C-alpha positions as CSV (number, residue, x, y, z in Angstrom):
1,X,-42.4,-40.5,35.1
2,X,-46.2,-41.3,35.8
3,X,-49.4,-39.8,35.2
4,X,-49.9,-39.5,38.3
5,X,-46.9,-37.4,39.5
6,X,-47.3,-35.4,36.1
7,X,-50.8,-33.8,37.3
8,X,-49.6,-33.2,41.0
9,X,-46.7,-31.1,39.2
10,X,-49.2,-29.1,37.0
11,X,-51.0,-28.4,40.1
12,X,-48.5,-27.2,42.2
13,X,-47.2,-24.8,39.0
14,X,-50.6,-23.7,39.3
15,X,-51.1,-22.7,43.1
16,X,-47.4,-21.3,42.3
17,X,-49.0,-18.5,39.7
18,X,-52.1,-18.3,42.1
19,X,-49.6,-17.0,44.7
20,X,-47.2,-14.9,42.7
21,X,-50.7,-13.1,41.1
22,X,-51.8,-12.1,44.7
23,X,-48.4,-10.7,45.1
24,X,-46.4,-8.2,43.4
25,X,-46.2,-9.0,39.6
26,X,-43.4,-11.1,38.4
27,X,-41.7,-10.6,34.9
28,X,-42.4,-12.4,32.2
29,X,-45.8,-14.6,34.4
30,X,-48.5,-14.6,32.1
31,X,-51.0,-12.3,31.4
32,X,-54.5,-12.6,32.2
33,X,-56.9,-12.0,29.1
34,X,-60.9,-11.3,29.1
35,X,-62.4,-13.9,27.1
36,X,-65.0,-13.0,24.9
37,X,-68.2,-15.0,25.7
38,X,-69.7,-15.6,22.0
39,X,-67.6,-14.7,18.6
40,X,-68.9,-13.4,15.3
41,X,-69.5,-16.3,13.0
42,X,-66.7,-14.5,10.6
43,X,-63.8,-14.8,13.0
44,X,-65.5,-18.3,14.0
45,X,-65.0,-19.3,10.4
46,X,-61.3,-17.6,10.5
47,X,-60.1,-19.1,13.9
48,X,-59.2,-15.5,15.1
49,X,-59.8,-14.0,18.1
50,X,-63.0,-11.8,17.8
51,X,-63.5,-8.4,20.6
52,X,-67.1,-9.2,21.1
53,X,-68.1,-5.5,19.7
54,X,-71.0,-5.1,17.9
55,X,-72.5,-4.4,15.3
56,X,-69.1,-5.2,14.0
57,X,-65.5,-6.7,15.6
58,X,-62.4,-5.5,14.8
59,X,-61.2,-8.2,12.7
60,X,-64.6,-7.6,10.2
61,X,-64.3,-3.9,10.3
62,X,-60.7,-4.7,9.4
63,X,-61.6,-6.6,6.6
64,X,-64.7,-4.8,6.0
65,X,-66.7,-8.0,5.9
66,X,-70.5,-8.3,7.1
67,X,-70.5,-9.0,11.1
68,X,-73.1,-11.7,11.8
69,X,-73.7,-13.6,14.9
70,X,-75.5,-16.2,15.8
71,X,-79.4,-15.6,16.7
72,X,-80.4,-14.8,20.0
73,X,-77.3,-12.8,20.5
74,X,-77.8,-9.3,19.9
75,X,-81.0,-8.0,21.8
76,X,-83.4,-5.4,20.4
77,X,-81.3,-2.7,23.1
78,X,-77.9,-2.8,21.0
79,X,-79.7,-2.1,17.6
80,X,-79.3,1.8,17.7
81,X,-75.4,1.4,18.6
82,X,-72.9,3.7,16.5
83,X,-72.6,3.3,13.0
84,X,-68.8,3.9,12.8
85,X,-66.8,1.7,15.1
86,X,-63.2,3.4,14.6
87,X,-59.5,2.0,15.7
88,X,-59.3,5.7,17.1
89,X,-61.5,5.5,20.5
90,X,-65.3,5.8,21.3
91,X,-64.8,9.6,20.6
92,X,-64.6,9.1,17.0
93,X,-68.4,7.6,16.4
94,X,-71.0,9.0,14.4
95,X,-74.5,8.2,15.2
96,X,-76.4,6.7,12.5
97,X,-78.7,10.2,12.3
98,X,-75.2,12.0,11.5
99,X,-74.3,9.8,8.8
100,X,-77.7,9.7,7.0
101,X,-77.6,13.7,7.4
102,X,-73.9,13.4,5.5
103,X,-75.1,11.0,3.2
104,X,-77.9,13.0,2.3
105,X,-75.8,16.2,1.6
106,X,-73.1,14.2,-0.4
107,X,-76.1,13.1,-3.0
108,X,-77.6,16.6,-2.9
109,X,-74.5,18.9,-3.6
110,X,-73.8,19.3,-7.4
111,X,-70.5,19.8,-6.4
112,X,-69.9,16.2,-5.9
113,X,-71.7,14.9,-8.8
114,X,-68.6,14.2,-10.6
115,X,-66.8,12.0,-8.1
116,X,-71.0,10.7,-6.8
117,X,-72.1,9.7,-10.8
118,X,-70.6,6.0,-10.2
119,X,-72.8,4.9,-6.9
120,X,-76.2,3.2,-7.8
121,X,-78.6,5.9,-6.1
122,X,-81.4,3.4,-5.5
123,X,-79.0,1.4,-3.1
124,X,-77.8,4.4,-1.2
125,X,-81.2,5.6,-0.4
126,X,-82.4,6.3,3.4
127,X,-81.2,3.7,5.8
128,X,-79.7,1.5,3.1
129,X,-76.6,3.9,3.2
130,X,-76.3,2.3,6.6
131,X,-75.8,-1.0,4.7
132,X,-72.9,0.2,2.9
133,X,-69.2,-1.6,3.9
134,X,-67.3,1.2,6.7
135,X,-64.8,2.5,4.8
136,X,-67.1,3.9,1.8
137,X,-69.1,5.5,4.1
138,X,-66.5,6.9,6.0
139,X,-65.1,8.3,2.8
140,X,-68.5,9.9,1.6
141,X,-69.0,11.3,5.1
142,X,-65.6,13.0,5.3
143,X,-66.0,14.4,1.6
144,X,-69.6,15.8,2.5
145,X,-68.8,17.1,5.9
146,X,-66.4,20.1,4.3
147,X,-70.1,21.8,2.8
148,X,-72.5,20.8,5.3
149,X,-74.7,23.6,5.7
150,X,-74.8,25.3,9.2
151,X,-78.1,24.5,10.1
152,X,-77.3,20.6,9.8
153,X,-74.2,21.5,11.8
154,X,-75.9,23.0,14.7
155,X,-78.7,20.1,15.0
156,X,-76.6,17.2,14.7
157,X,-73.3,18.1,15.6
158,X,-73.8,20.3,18.0
159,X,-72.1,23.7,16.1
160,X,-68.7,21.6,15.6
161,X,-67.2,23.0,12.5
162,X,-67.5,21.0,9.1
163,X,-63.9,21.0,8.5
164,X,-63.2,19.7,11.9
165,X,-65.8,17.0,11.1
166,X,-64.3,16.4,8.0
167,X,-60.6,15.9,9.4
168,X,-61.7,13.6,12.2
169,X,-63.5,11.2,9.9
170,X,-60.6,11.3,7.3
171,X,-58.4,10.0,10.0
172,X,-60.7,7.0,10.2
173,X,-60.4,6.7,6.7
174,X,-56.8,6.8,6.7
175,X,-56.7,3.7,9.2
176,X,-59.6,1.9,7.3
177,X,-58.3,2.4,3.6
178,X,-54.5,1.4,5.0
179,X,-56.2,-1.9,6.5
180,X,-58.3,-2.6,2.9
181,X,-55.3,-1.8,0.7
182,X,-54.8,-5.4,-0.2
183,X,-58.4,-6.1,-0.9
184,X,-59.2,-4.5,-4.3
185,X,-62.7,-4.0,-4.6
186,X,-65.1,-1.5,-6.4
187,X,-66.2,0.2,-3.0
188,X,-62.6,0.4,-2.2
189,X,-62.1,2.0,-5.3
190,X,-64.8,4.8,-5.0
191,X,-63.6,5.4,-1.3
192,X,-60.2,5.7,-2.1
193,X,-61.1,8.3,-4.7
194,X,-63.8,10.2,-2.4
195,X,-61.0,10.6,0.0
196,X,-58.7,11.4,-2.8
197,X,-60.9,14.2,-3.5
198,X,-61.2,15.6,-0.2
199,X,-57.6,15.6,0.6
200,X,-56.7,17.6,-2.6
201,X,-59.3,20.2,-2.2
202,X,-58.4,20.3,2.1
203,X,-54.7,21.1,0.5
204,X,-53.2,17.8,1.7
205,X,-51.5,17.3,-1.4
206,X,-49.6,13.9,-0.9
207,X,-52.7,12.0,0.2
208,X,-54.5,12.9,-2.3
209,X,-51.8,11.5,-4.9
210,X,-51.5,8.4,-2.5
211,X,-55.3,7.8,-2.4
212,X,-55.5,8.3,-6.1
213,X,-52.8,5.9,-7.2
214,X,-54.3,3.4,-4.8
215,X,-57.4,3.6,-6.4
216,X,-56.1,3.4,-9.8
217,X,-53.8,0.5,-8.7
218,X,-57.0,-1.6,-7.6
219,X,-58.8,-0.9,-10.7
220,X,-56.2,-1.9,-12.5
221,X,-56.4,-5.4,-10.4
222,X,-59.3,-5.5,-11.3
223,X,-58.9,-5.0,-14.8
224,X,-61.7,-2.3,-15.0
225,X,-60.4,-1.0,-17.9
226,X,-61.3,-3.5,-20.2
227,X,-65.1,-5.3,-20.8
228,X,-64.6,-8.7,-19.2
229,X,-67.2,-8.8,-17.1
230,X,-70.4,-9.2,-19.1
231,X,-71.0,-12.3,-16.5
232,X,-72.4,-9.4,-13.9
233,X,-75.9,-7.7,-14.7
234,X,-76.5,-4.6,-16.3
235,X,-76.2,-2.5,-13.1
236,X,-73.0,-4.2,-12.0
237,X,-71.4,-3.8,-15.9
238,X,-72.1,0.0,-15.4
239,X,-70.8,0.6,-11.6
240,X,-67.3,-0.9,-12.6
241,X,-67.3,1.2,-15.8
242,X,-68.3,4.5,-13.6
243,X,-65.6,3.7,-10.7
244,X,-62.9,3.3,-13.6
245,X,-63.8,6.7,-15.3
246,X,-64.1,7.9,-11.5
247,X,-60.2,7.0,-11.0
248,X,-59.1,8.5,-14.8
249,X,-61.3,11.8,-13.3
250,X,-59.1,12.1,-10.6
251,X,-56.1,10.8,-12.0
252,X,-56.1,13.8,-14.4
253,X,-56.9,16.1,-11.7
254,X,-54.7,15.2,-9.1
255,X,-52.0,15.0,-11.6
256,X,-52.1,18.7,-12.9
257,X,-52.1,20.3,-9.5
258,X,-49.5,18.1,-8.0
259,X,-47.5,18.5,-11.4
260,X,-47.1,14.8,-11.2
261,X,-47.3,12.0,-14.4
262,X,-50.6,10.7,-15.3
263,X,-50.8,7.1,-14.7
264,X,-53.7,5.7,-17.0
265,X,-53.3,5.5,-20.4
266,X,-56.4,6.3,-22.4
267,X,-55.4,4.2,-25.2
268,X,-55.6,1.6,-23.3
269,X,-59.1,1.9,-21.9
270,X,-61.8,0.0,-24.2
271,X,-64.9,0.7,-21.8
272,X,-68.0,2.3,-22.8
273,X,-68.5,5.9,-21.7
274,X,-71.4,6.5,-18.9
275,X,-74.7,5.6,-19.8
276,X,-77.8,7.9,-19.3
277,X,-78.5,8.1,-15.9
278,X,-81.8,6.6,-16.3
279,X,-80.8,3.7,-17.7
280,X,-78.6,3.0,-14.5
281,X,-80.8,4.0,-11.9
282,X,-83.3,1.1,-13.5
283,X,-80.8,-1.6,-14.4
284,X,-81.1,-1.4,-18.1
285,X,-78.0,-2.9,-20.6
286,X,-77.0,0.1,-22.7
287,X,-74.6,-0.1,-25.7
288,X,-72.7,2.8,-26.3
289,X,-69.4,4.3,-27.6
290,X,-66.1,3.9,-25.9
291,X,-63.8,7.0,-25.5
292,X,-62.2,6.6,-29.2
293,X,-65.6,6.3,-31.3
294,X,-67.7,9.3,-32.1
295,X,-70.0,10.4,-29.5
296,X,-72.7,13.0,-31.5
297,X,-76.0,11.7,-31.2
298,X,-75.5,8.9,-28.6
299,X,-76.2,11.0,-25.6
300,X,-79.7,12.0,-24.1
301,X,-80.4,15.7,-23.7
302,X,-80.7,14.8,-19.7
303,X,-77.2,13.7,-19.6
304,X,-73.9,15.4,-20.8
305,X,-71.6,13.1,-18.8
306,X,-70.0,11.3,-21.5
307,X,-69.4,14.9,-23.4
308,X,-67.5,15.8,-19.7
309,X,-65.5,12.7,-19.8
310,X,-64.3,13.4,-23.0
311,X,-62.8,17.2,-22.5
312,X,-61.6,16.1,-19.4
313,X,-59.2,13.6,-22.0
314,X,-58.6,16.5,-24.3
315,X,-57.9,18.9,-21.2
316,X,-55.8,16.2,-19.6
317,X,-53.3,16.2,-23.3
318,X,-53.3,19.8,-23.0
319,X,-51.8,20.1,-19.4
320,X,-49.5,17.5,-20.0
321,X,-48.1,19.1,-22.6
322,X,-47.5,21.9,-20.2
323,X,-46.3,20.0,-17.8
324,X,-43.4,18.5,-19.9
325,X,-42.8,22.3,-21.0
326,X,-42.3,23.1,-17.7
327,X,-39.7,20.9,-16.2
328,X,-37.9,20.9,-19.6
329,X,-38.6,17.6,-21.5
330,X,-40.2,19.2,-24.6
331,X,-37.2,18.9,-27.6
332,X,-37.5,22.6,-28.5
333,X,-40.1,26.4,-28.9
334,X,-40.7,25.3,-32.4
335,X,-41.7,21.7,-31.7
336,X,-44.1,23.1,-28.7
337,X,-45.6,25.8,-30.6
338,X,-46.4,23.0,-33.1
339,X,-48.1,21.0,-30.3
340,X,-49.8,23.6,-29.0
341,X,-51.4,24.7,-32.9
342,X,-52.3,20.8,-32.7
343,X,-54.1,21.1,-29.2
344,X,-55.6,24.1,-30.6
345,X,-57.2,22.9,-33.6
346,X,-58.5,19.9,-31.8
347,X,-60.1,21.5,-29.7
348,X,-61.9,23.7,-32.0
349,X,-62.9,20.8,-34.4
350,X,-64.5,18.8,-30.9
351,X,-66.4,22.5,-30.1
352,X,-67.5,22.7,-32.9
353,X,-69.4,19.2,-33.1
354,X,-71.1,19.6,-29.9
355,X,-74.9,19.8,-30.2
356,X,-76.4,23.8,-29.7
357,X,-77.8,22.7,-26.3
358,X,-74.1,22.3,-25.1
359,X,-72.6,25.9,-26.2
360,X,-72.5,28.7,-23.8
361,X,-75.8,30.6,-23.3
362,X,-77.6,31.9,-20.3
363,X,-80.7,30.1,-21.7
364,X,-78.7,26.6,-21.9
365,X,-77.5,26.8,-18.6
366,X,-80.9,27.5,-17.5
367,X,-82.6,24.3,-19.0
368,X,-79.7,22.2,-17.2
369,X,-79.9,23.8,-14.3
370,X,-83.6,22.7,-14.0
371,X,-82.5,18.9,-15.3
372,X,-80.1,19.0,-12.5
373,X,-76.9,18.7,-14.2
374,X,-75.8,22.4,-14.0
375,X,-72.7,21.9,-12.4
376,X,-71.6,19.0,-15.0
377,X,-72.7,21.7,-17.8
378,X,-70.6,24.8,-16.6
379,X,-67.5,22.3,-15.4
380,X,-67.9,21.3,-19.6
381,X,-67.7,25.1,-20.4
382,X,-65.0,26.0,-18.0
383,X,-62.5,23.1,-18.6
384,X,-63.1,23.9,-22.6
385,X,-62.5,27.6,-21.5
386,X,-59.7,26.3,-19.6
387,X,-58.1,24.7,-23.0
388,X,-58.3,27.4,-25.0
389,X,-57.1,30.0,-22.7
390,X,-54.0,28.2,-22.0
391,X,-53.0,27.2,-25.6
392,X,-53.0,30.9,-26.3
393,X,-51.3,31.8,-22.9
394,X,-48.4,30.3,-24.5
395,X,-48.2,32.7,-27.7
396,X,-48.6,36.0,-25.3
397,X,-45.8,38.6,-26.2
398,X,-43.9,38.6,-22.8
399,X,-41.7,41.3,-23.3
400,X,-38.6,40.8,-21.3
401,X,-35.3,42.2,-21.4
402,X,-33.7,38.5,-21.1
403,X,-35.7,37.3,-24.2
404,X,-37.7,38.3,-27.3
405,X,-40.8,37.0,-27.8
406,X,-42.0,39.4,-31.0
407,X,-42.1,36.6,-33.4
408,X,-45.2,35.4,-31.7
409,X,-48.6,35.2,-33.1
410,X,-50.0,38.3,-32.0
411,X,-53.9,37.1,-33.0
412,X,-52.9,34.9,-29.3
413,X,-53.5,38.3,-27.6
414,X,-56.6,38.9,-28.4
415,X,-58.1,35.4,-28.6
416,X,-56.5,34.8,-24.7
417,X,-58.2,37.9,-23.3
418,X,-61.6,37.0,-24.6
419,X,-61.6,33.5,-23.2
420,X,-60.4,34.9,-19.8
421,X,-62.9,37.4,-20.3
422,X,-65.4,34.8,-20.5
423,X,-64.2,32.7,-17.8
424,X,-64.6,35.2,-15.5
425,X,-67.7,36.5,-16.9
426,X,-69.2,33.0,-16.3
427,X,-68.0,32.4,-12.9
428,X,-69.4,36.1,-11.7
429,X,-72.8,35.2,-13.1
430,X,-73.1,32.6,-11.1
431,X,-71.1,33.7,-7.7
432,X,-73.9,36.3,-7.7
433,X,-76.6,34.2,-8.2
434,X,-78.4,31.9,-5.7
435,X,-77.1,29.2,-3.5
436,X,-77.4,26.5,-6.4
437,X,-75.6,28.7,-8.9
438,X,-72.6,28.9,-6.4
439,X,-72.5,25.7,-6.1
440,X,-72.4,24.4,-9.6
441,X,-69.3,26.8,-9.9
442,X,-68.0,25.4,-6.5
443,X,-65.4,22.7,-8.7
444,X,-61.3,21.8,-8.6
445,X,-62.0,22.3,-12.5
446,X,-63.8,25.4,-12.5
447,X,-60.7,26.9,-10.1
448,X,-58.1,25.7,-12.3
449,X,-59.6,27.9,-14.9
450,X,-60.4,31.2,-12.9
451,X,-56.8,31.0,-11.6
452,X,-55.4,30.8,-15.5
453,X,-57.8,33.8,-16.1
454,X,-56.3,35.3,-13.0
455,X,-52.8,34.7,-14.8
456,X,-53.8,36.7,-18.0
457,X,-55.5,39.7,-16.3
458,X,-52.3,40.0,-14.1
459,X,-50.3,40.0,-17.6
460,X,-52.6,42.9,-19.0
461,X,-52.1,45.0,-15.9
462,X,-48.4,45.4,-16.6
463,X,-48.5,45.4,-20.3
464,X,-50.2,49.3,-20.3
465,X,-49.8,49.5,-23.7
466,X,-50.9,46.8,-25.4
467,X,-51.3,48.7,-29.4
468,X,-47.0,48.8,-29.4
469,X,-47.4,44.9,-29.9
470,X,-46.9,44.3,-34.0
471,X,-50.4,43.5,-35.0
472,X,-52.4,43.2,-31.7
473,X,-55.5,46.0,-32.0
474,X,-56.1,47.9,-29.0
475,X,-58.1,46.6,-26.1
476,X,-60.9,48.4,-24.6
477,X,-60.8,47.3,-21.5
478,X,-59.2,50.1,-19.3
479,X,-57.2,49.3,-16.2
480,X,-60.4,49.7,-14.0
481,X,-62.2,47.0,-15.8
482,X,-59.4,44.7,-15.4
483,X,-59.2,45.1,-11.8
484,X,-62.6,44.7,-11.4
485,X,-62.1,41.1,-13.1
486,X,-59.2,40.3,-10.6
487,X,-61.5,41.5,-7.6
488,X,-64.4,39.1,-8.7
489,X,-61.7,36.3,-9.1
490,X,-60.0,36.8,-5.7
491,X,-63.6,36.8,-3.7
492,X,-64.7,33.6,-5.4
493,X,-61.4,31.9,-4.0
494,X,-61.8,33.5,-0.9
495,X,-65.2,32.3,-0.6
496,X,-64.4,28.7,-1.3
497,X,-61.2,28.9,1.1
498,X,-63.3,29.1,3.7
499,X,-63.4,25.2,3.5
500,X,-61.0,24.6,0.8
501,X,-57.3,25.3,1.6
502,X,-56.4,24.8,-2.1
503,X,-58.4,27.9,-2.7
504,X,-56.0,29.5,-0.3
505,X,-52.9,27.9,-2.5
506,X,-54.5,29.7,-5.6
507,X,-54.4,33.2,-3.9
508,X,-50.9,32.5,-2.6
509,X,-50.1,31.9,-6.3
510,X,-52.1,34.9,-7.5
511,X,-50.0,37.1,-4.9
512,X,-46.7,35.8,-6.3
513,X,-47.3,36.2,-9.7
514,X,-48.6,39.6,-9.1
515,X,-45.3,40.9,-7.0
516,X,-43.2,38.9,-10.2
517,X,-44.7,40.3,-12.9
518,X,-44.3,44.1,-11.4
519,X,-40.8,43.2,-10.8
520,X,-39.8,41.6,-14.1
521,X,-41.7,44.6,-15.8
522,X,-41.7,47.7,-13.7
523,X,-39.0,47.1,-10.9
524,X,-42.3,47.8,-8.4
525,X,-45.1,47.3,-7.6
526,X,-47.8,48.2,-10.4
527,X,-50.8,46.5,-9.0
528,X,-51.3,46.1,-5.0
529,X,-54.1,43.3,-4.2
530,X,-52.9,43.5,-0.8
531,X,-53.0,40.6,2.0
532,X,-56.7,41.8,2.9
533,X,-57.9,41.0,-0.7
534,X,-56.0,38.1,-1.5
535,X,-57.5,36.0,1.6
536,X,-54.3,36.4,4.1
537,X,-56.5,37.6,7.1
538,X,-56.5,35.5,10.1
539,X,-54.3,33.5,8.1
540,X,-52.3,31.7,10.6
541,X,-48.8,32.2,11.6
542,X,-48.1,29.0,12.3
543,X,-45.5,27.2,10.0
544,X,-46.4,24.4,7.3
545,X,-46.1,21.0,9.0
546,X,-42.8,20.3,6.0
547,X,-41.7,23.7,6.8
548,X,-38.0,22.8,6.4
549,X,-37.4,22.2,2.4
550,X,-34.1,20.2,2.6
551,X,-31.6,18.7,0.1
552,X,-32.7,15.4,-0.8
553,X,-36.1,15.6,0.5
554,X,-37.7,14.7,-2.9
555,X,-38.8,18.2,-4.0
556,X,-37.3,19.4,-7.4
557,X,-35.0,22.4,-8.2
558,X,-36.8,25.2,-10.0
559,X,-34.8,25.1,-13.1
560,X,-33.3,28.2,-14.7
561,X,-35.3,29.0,-17.9
562,X,-34.4,31.5,-20.1
563,X,-38.1,32.5,-21.4
564,X,-40.4,34.3,-18.8
565,X,-43.9,32.2,-19.6
566,X,-41.8,28.7,-18.6
567,X,-41.0,30.9,-15.5
568,X,-44.6,31.9,-15.1
569,X,-45.9,28.0,-15.4
570,X,-43.4,26.4,-13.3
571,X,-44.8,29.0,-10.3
572,X,-48.5,27.8,-11.1
573,X,-47.4,24.2,-10.9
574,X,-46.2,24.5,-7.4
575,X,-49.9,25.3,-6.3
576,X,-50.2,21.7,-4.9
577,X,-47.2,21.9,-2.5
578,X,-46.6,23.5,0.9
579,X,-46.5,27.6,0.9
580,X,-42.8,27.3,2.3
581,X,-42.0,25.3,-1.1
582,X,-44.0,28.0,-3.2
583,X,-41.9,30.8,-1.4
584,X,-38.8,29.1,-2.0
585,X,-39.3,29.1,-5.5
586,X,-40.3,32.5,-6.0
587,X,-37.2,33.3,-4.4
588,X,-35.4,31.6,-6.8
589,X,-37.1,32.8,-9.5
590,X,-36.6,36.3,-8.6
591,X,-32.9,36.3,-8.0
592,X,-32.3,34.5,-11.5
593,X,-34.5,37.2,-13.7
594,X,-32.5,39.5,-11.4
595,X,-29.6,38.5,-12.2
596,X,-30.1,37.8,-16.0
597,X,-31.6,41.5,-16.2
598,X,-28.9,43.3,-14.6
599,X,-26.0,41.2,-15.6
600,X,-22.8,42.8,-16.1
601,X,-24.5,46.1,-14.3
602,X,-22.6,47.7,-11.7
603,X,-24.7,46.2,-9.3
604,X,-23.3,44.4,-6.3
605,X,-24.2,41.1,-5.2
606,X,-24.9,42.3,-1.6
607,X,-27.5,44.7,-3.2
608,X,-28.9,42.5,-5.3
609,X,-29.8,40.1,-2.2
610,X,-30.8,43.2,-0.2
611,X,-33.3,44.0,-2.9
612,X,-34.5,40.3,-3.1
613,X,-34.9,40.1,0.6
614,X,-37.4,43.5,0.3
615,X,-39.1,41.6,-2.3
616,X,-39.8,38.9,-0.1
617,X,-41.0,41.3,2.7
618,X,-42.8,43.2,0.6
619,X,-45.1,40.5,-0.9
620,X,-45.1,38.9,2.3
621,X,-43.5,35.8,1.3
622,X,-41.6,35.3,4.4
């Protein structure tokens, strides 16, 4: 066929397509695509289709790259476009003023100091925050929105609730995190860590576990656990170290709350502990110890972050020991007691070597508060007390009808009560203080210690005559004082539950344990906290998203432990799960306990089922 005949054939085809386009659409016909007049420079280099969105196109937002345009392409009227370009639609945008408000709230709030220490503050001040990668900005804003002041919400968000703003941004962060999951960078590590922290306190435990795991794997891909980055400037080296320590902190926290195994082996970490903040801010080189070397005399008076990381490491070892106990991996009770004693001796030795300024006193707290690190000081105290209280909690004489615990050390009773009292008094002191005091107290780590103290007080309520325990001194605490301690703890958790679903989970577990203790010790409720006292007023009657716990869904079957302490710890370990699963665990443990107590009696199985149904209704578990 000649060239002239080919051109005539092509012309006829085009005419036929135009005729078909004027009439009804024909299946399989070509779809007309709008053409982008001018693509951005990164899309030109990649040779991919650019959608022309400004200030960042879809491809640059996906790859978290800076979107650059040819000179003269952006007019002056296009500068104040929304900050967040979301793949979910225009209603998800955040303006620049809203983003700056949230960034200011994040960096000024003591509650986020533990996850915000890795950021080099001079590069996040003012409008420099708008130049950071999109995923990192979304993560910071979604976390800060949970604690945004009412005045800022009214001024910048038209009275939209903080949790609603946070949820809206979290959806954007989820999409951006998924798109950037194959691009390990320091910024993406920090962003996923912040999203994991946000999902943990918001009650989305599984997402917290996934985000934290993604941050950990990215950090391991970049080999941030070793000092391999000497070619970088001092600021970048410290930023990489702090990103790794942030992943380490999240690993220990999420593993405890979600009852999952720890992913970072501390014995493989050979990086320095965080340097004093003024060295980081000014970009000064600093040579300090790692986590395996002595720390005394190495840290300045205005920085205790290195001590906090050291105690988190000790705390992680203690919680991992109890996690193995709860799932039945501990070889024997004797071996478990030996390991508990070793942990107790380790924390006592380490605490005795702390400088005097790091021991608890109202004066030391006031000094650290003036320096702006009061939250880290409180975190240090709460972690130490939680370790001490937990190690003694395992030796409490849980006198039941099916296991005799009289051989345990009776001195643990006085020690455990003393540690629980110190936790409660510190928490109450700060809760009754000013806004800064309450912000310094608000932390998942503090909540864990407070919930542990509540466990001890519930036990003390049901052991009415402590003098009957061999070798124990009579406690001077009256029932009224103990109930006041519990009331203070519940008031603190209720104030957090307004924005933290994790706090509501702690309240639910306290209610379950209260009824469980009463059922085991007395057969009826010895202390009635009530639904309103536990923060259940106004609780939605809607079922959880995973309302049906089916066989094969991946949830563990509650083990049938013979001692009461393991049963109680297993119920505490369910705080990160859905309320439906917690109810299932509680019913199983009650059924098993009553079966063992009344084994061989004349009680029929039908009467037992009727009793357990009454337990569920009285405790508000169904």
